[in-house]
C-alpha positions as CSV (number, residue, x, y, z in Angstrom):
1,M,176.4,119.9,78.9
2,W,172.9,120.4,77.5
3,D,170.1,118.4,79.0
4,I,167.7,116.5,76.7
5,A,164.7,118.8,77.4
6,S,166.6,121.8,76.2
7,V,167.4,120.0,73.0
8,F,163.8,119.2,72.4
9,E,162.9,122.9,73.0
10,V,165.4,124.1,70.4
11,V,164.1,121.5,67.9
12,F,160.5,122.7,68.7
13,A,161.5,126.4,68.1
14,L,163.2,125.5,64.8
15,G,160.2,123.3,63.8
16,T,157.7,126.1,64.3
17,N,159.6,128.2,61.8
18,G,159.9,125.4,59.3
19,S,156.3,124.3,59.5
20,Q,155.1,127.7,58.2
21,G,152.0,127.8,60.3
22,F,151.6,124.0,60.4
23,T,151.1,123.9,56.6
24,R,154.1,121.7,55.9
25,L,153.4,118.1,57.2
26,G,157.0,117.0,57.9
27,W,158.0,120.0,59.9
28,S,154.6,120.0,61.6
29,A,155.2,116.4,62.8
30,V,158.7,117.3,64.0
31,T,157.3,120.3,65.9
32,I,154.6,118.3,67.6
33,L,156.9,115.4,68.5
34,A,159.5,117.9,69.9
35,A,156.9,119.7,72.0
36,A,155.7,116.3,73.4
37,G,159.3,115.2,74.1
38,G,160.2,118.5,75.8
39,I,157.1,118.3,78.0
40,F,157.8,114.7,78.9
41,F,161.5,115.3,79.9
42,L,160.6,118.5,81.8
43,S,158.1,116.5,83.8
44,L,160.8,113.9,84.6
45,A,163.0,116.7,85.8
46,L,160.3,118.1,88.0
47,K,159.8,114.6,89.6
48,T,163.5,114.6,90.6
49,Q,163.5,118.2,91.9
50,D,164.1,118.8,95.6
51,R,160.8,119.5,97.3
52,R,161.8,121.9,100.1
53,G,159.6,124.9,101.0
54,V,160.9,128.4,101.5
55,C,161.9,127.6,105.1
56,G,163.5,124.3,104.2
57,D,160.6,122.2,105.3
58,N,160.0,119.1,103.4
59,V,156.6,119.4,101.8
60,G,156.5,116.3,99.6
């Protein structure tokens, strides 16, 4: 199953091609929103990540 951040990254990649150098407004908006959504959901994933150090010590 794909997680939501990966979906945003795929939409971002497709949007960058469709925006043609950010000259097409609709695709540019899709690209910017997809980038923001991807960063948001990746930050949520990092918040829930296990915070153990190399030796297994809890650093957080």
